N, C-alpha and C positions, 0 to 999 in steps of 0.2 A: 585290664588288668596284666600285669606283668605276673609271670612267674620264675621260680627259681627254683634248682637241684645242685647237686652234685657235678651231672654231666653236663647240667645246662649251664651253670658255672663254668667250664671248660670251654662250652660253646661261646660265650658271651667275649671270652680272654680272644678266643680267635677269631671273632667278629672286629675287636677291639685293632687289633693286630691287624688286619685287612686295612680295615678303615685310616690307621695309621699309615700306612704304606700307600695307598691310595692318593691321602691328603699332601704326602709329602712329595711323593713321585709324580703323581699323575695332575695334581692340582697346582704344585708346587710353593704350599705353604705350609706355614712353621709350626712343629708342632712340640706343648710343651705339657710335658705329662699327659694330664688328662683334659687340656683342651691345646684349640689351634688360633694361631692367628691371622687375621684376615687382615692384608695391607691395606686395599681400598679402603677399608672401615675403620682402620687404625684400633680394633678391638679384637680381644682374645672370647670364644665362644667355646662353650663346653664339648666335648665329645661324651654324649652319654646314648648309650645303647641297652634295649630292651629286650627278653624275648616274650612270648604271649601265647594266646590258642584260644582267643575268644572271639575274634575277630574273622570275616570271611576273605580278608585280602591277604597275600605273602607278605607286602610291609609297607611302613608307612613313615611320614615324618610329622610330625604334630612341633609347629613354630612357636604357641604358647610356652614349652617346656624347652625347646631344644632339642629332640627327642627323637632319635631315630630306633623305632622296633620291625621286630624281625619275628616271622611265625616259627614256631615250634618245628613245624615239619620240614626247613630247613637242613635241619640237624641230620635229615636224609638224603639230601641233596645234593647234586656231585658239583665238584668247584667252580667251573663255570657259570651254573646256575648262581649261586650264591654271591661271584663275584658280581653278575649281572644286579643282583638287586641290590646289594651295597651302593653299588654305582649310583645306579637309580636312584635311591632316597637320599645318596648325598648330592646330586645334582639339585633334588628338592632343597637340600639345606642350604648348600650356596644359591640356588637361586632367589629363594629367601632373603639373605645376607642382603641381596645387592639388588633384589628389586621390590622389596616388601611382598604385604600379599597379594599375589594376583592368579589369576588362575593358573589351576596344579598342572596341567599340562598345556599352556599357553606357548605363546611365541618366547615369551620372556624365559621359560625352562628349557626350550630346545635351541634357544641360543648357549644357554650355559652348558649344556652336553658339547654344540660342535666348539665353543670356546675348549673344553677340554679334551677335543681332539676323540669323542663317543657318539658313535653312527646310533642309528635306530633300532637296534639290539638294544640300546640301555633308554635312550629316550622314548621309545615304544614299548619296552618289556612289559608283555602279559603275561604273566605265569599265575595259571589257575594251581590251585590247592590241590586239586584232583590230577595234575600234572606230576606231581610229588610222588614215588611209588608209598606205598603204609609201609610199616613196621612188623617184623612179624610178630611183635604183640600187638598191634591195629589191627592186620589179619586175624588171630586168635582170636580176638575179643571176644566174640559172641557164641565160642566151644567155652572161653572159660568160664562165662559167667554160667551156661550150661552144668557146666563141673560143680562149680561153686553152688548151684540150688541141689544138686545130686549128693553132695558132701553133707550140707546141713538137713537133706533127708535121712544122711545114714544114720545120724542120732536120734532118730525118731523111737518111742516107746516102744514102737510094731515091730517085732524082729525082723520079720518077714519082710516087709518095707525096707527096713534100714538095712539088710542085706541085699536087697536086689538093687538099692540105690547106688551102695557100695561097688556093686559089680561093676552097672553101666559107667559109673564115674573112672574107675580103673579101663576099664574097653576104650573108654573118648580119651584119657591121656595116652595108652598105648599107640592108639589109630594117628592121630594130632602128633606122636611124637614131642607132646608136651611134660617140662620136668612138674612134679607135684609142687616143688618149692616156688615157682610162677604162679600157682595159683594160689599161694597163702601170702605170697608178697609183690607188693607192687612197686614199681618205683616211686619213693614218697617225691611229691613237689610242694613246694611253698609258695603262698602268691603275695604282692602288694599293690597297693591301692591308693588311691589320692581321693581322700572321702570327704573333706571340709575344706573351705578356704575362708580365712578372716583378712581385713587389713590388718591387726598387729596381735598379736599374744595377749590376752588378758587372763584375768585371773579366773573366768568362766572358761574358756578354752584349756588353761591347764587343767581344770578339775576335770574337765572331759575327758582328758589323754591319763589322767592316774585311773581312772574308774575302766577306762578302756584296758589298761595293763592289767587288769584283774582278770581279761579273759581269754589269757594264753597267745597274746600278739605282743609285739612291737608297736611302737608309736616313735616317730620322729616327726619333728619338724622341716618341713621344707620351703624354704624361701624362694619364692619367683616373682621378683616386682610386677605389680603393686601388691602381691597377697603375699600369705603366708598359708601354706598349708598343711593338714593333719595326713601324714601317711602312714598306712597301717602293713603288717607282713605277720603271715604266720600260715596255718591249714587254712584250706579254702574255706570250709564251714565258719570254723571261728571269725575270718575278717567278715565274713558275711552277717554274721551275729553282730559282732562289732559296730559294722557301718548302718546297721539297723538303729543299734543304741546311743551311737553319736546325734543320730540325726534327732533320734527322741529326745534326750537329753538337751540337745541343743533349746527344745522348746521346753523342756519341765524344769530347767534349772530357772530359766527366767520367771516363769510360773510360781517357784517356790520363794524366790526370790520377793516380788510382789506381793505376795502373801504375809513374808516375815515382816517386809515393812510396815506395811499396815496395821501386824498386830501389836508386831516388837516396837515399833516407831525407829527401824531403821533408816536411815537418808544416807549419809557420808560414802564416799568411793571406799573408802578403807574398810567400813564396816561391811558394803557390798562384795569386796573382796575377799575378808576374812569369812564373812557367809560361804561364799561358793568354794574357798579352799578348805572350810570346816566340813564341807557335805563329802568332798571327794575322802577326807580322814577317816569320816565317821563310816562311809562307806566298806575303804579298803579295810580297815579296822574291825570289821564284821566278817570279812569275808576272809580274811586272815585267821581271824579266831578258828572259824568255821571248817579250814584245812588243815590247823595246825589240830584239833582236836581229834584227828585221825591219823597214827603213824605213815597207814598206807596211802592216805591222799600227800602227806608230806613226800613221802619219797617219790611218788609220778609227779609232784610240783616242781622235784629237783632234777628230776628228769627233763620237763617239759621247758625251764627255764636255761638249763643246759642247750637245748635244741634251740632254743629262740636266740641265745647266745652266739652261737653257730651262725645262725641266717644272719643276724644282726649283721656279721661281721662279713657274711657272701655279701650280701646288698650293698652296706654301707662300709663301706672299709676305714672311711676317714670320719665318720659321724664324730662329735664332739657334744660332753655334756656340760650344759653353764647351769649354774645355781644362781639367783639373785636375791639381794635380799628385801624381804617380805615387812611392811609395816601391817601388825594384827592387831584387830580388837577381841582383845577374848571373849569377849562377852556374844558379838556376832558369830563367832567361829563355834562357842557351843550350841548355838542355836542351828549352826550350821553341820555341826556333826549329828545333832538330835533328826535332824530330817536326813541326813546321809544313813545313819541305821535303821530310817525307816522307809527309805527309799526304794520304789516297785516300779517294775515296767510289765505290764500283763498284756498289753495287745499284740497282738501275732507278726513275727517275723515278716514272714512272707509267704504264699500258698506253695512257693519250691522246698519251701524247709518242713510244711506240714505239722507244724507245731506250735506252742505258746510258751513264750519267754517269759519267763518270773523272775526277777531277780530281789531275791531276799536274803 
């Protein structure tokens, strides 16, 4: 799961700059925008880097997506350590290009490092996350949580309890030299994740994507032969909810179609596609009606949409939107819309969220 924020965005720009510099000056490759040209393979390869914080290792190369990942903790590493990790992952990338899927740190990998003039400090790079110093915020996290609890108690109806909690909270703030604003505001960050893959984009895929967009997330299609992936991005909790719903809808929409096929006599591909499009329209119309019924909800929605638009530009600066003409069966679409208005998902998302999700 990749993470994004304004600070991380600047960090990604710096990593890309270093990657380009290493590819051109040390590997002797030609770089064109977000791609580099490998002369031996006579092929362009993407320069795709992400930052993450949900793995135990400092970096990775994913050959399925030509993706290099770097742990968020590298934000606080020294320049030498950062360069070591970047060179190490580039070596994995170039090894894959030349030899295909081989042992991660086998002979081929070491041959690639030697060919590039990189010694054991790169080929044998073993950097533990614990070696990178904590930020002030991380070191203060336990104290911050304690202060947050005290501030919550300070709102107690018991005047004595509330007063004592407020005094203790201010004592901790002064003792640890923490600004009050740091307690109330955290650095906001967002996540992106590939959640499903398909051989091609279908009416059912499109319906799922439209429904997911009502959950305050961005939804894009990412093509990497031979599959197309649905990628979602937004606040972490929203992404977790959307991932669960996508998997549930993938099954539920087939169940609804089978029922409609038998009961309503729908059979053709056009009728099936129209049914799925209708489900998405019926559900989205219902959600929009509920949101617009409250001016407060409308204002919050506009703020969220603006935030998601900025996030979309940050993650996918060159994303394109394509519209396709569809042949629609009005009868099947109406049946689908009725199903969409009645669509519910009652199962729990996960134990970590400790709640049930109900779409209604």
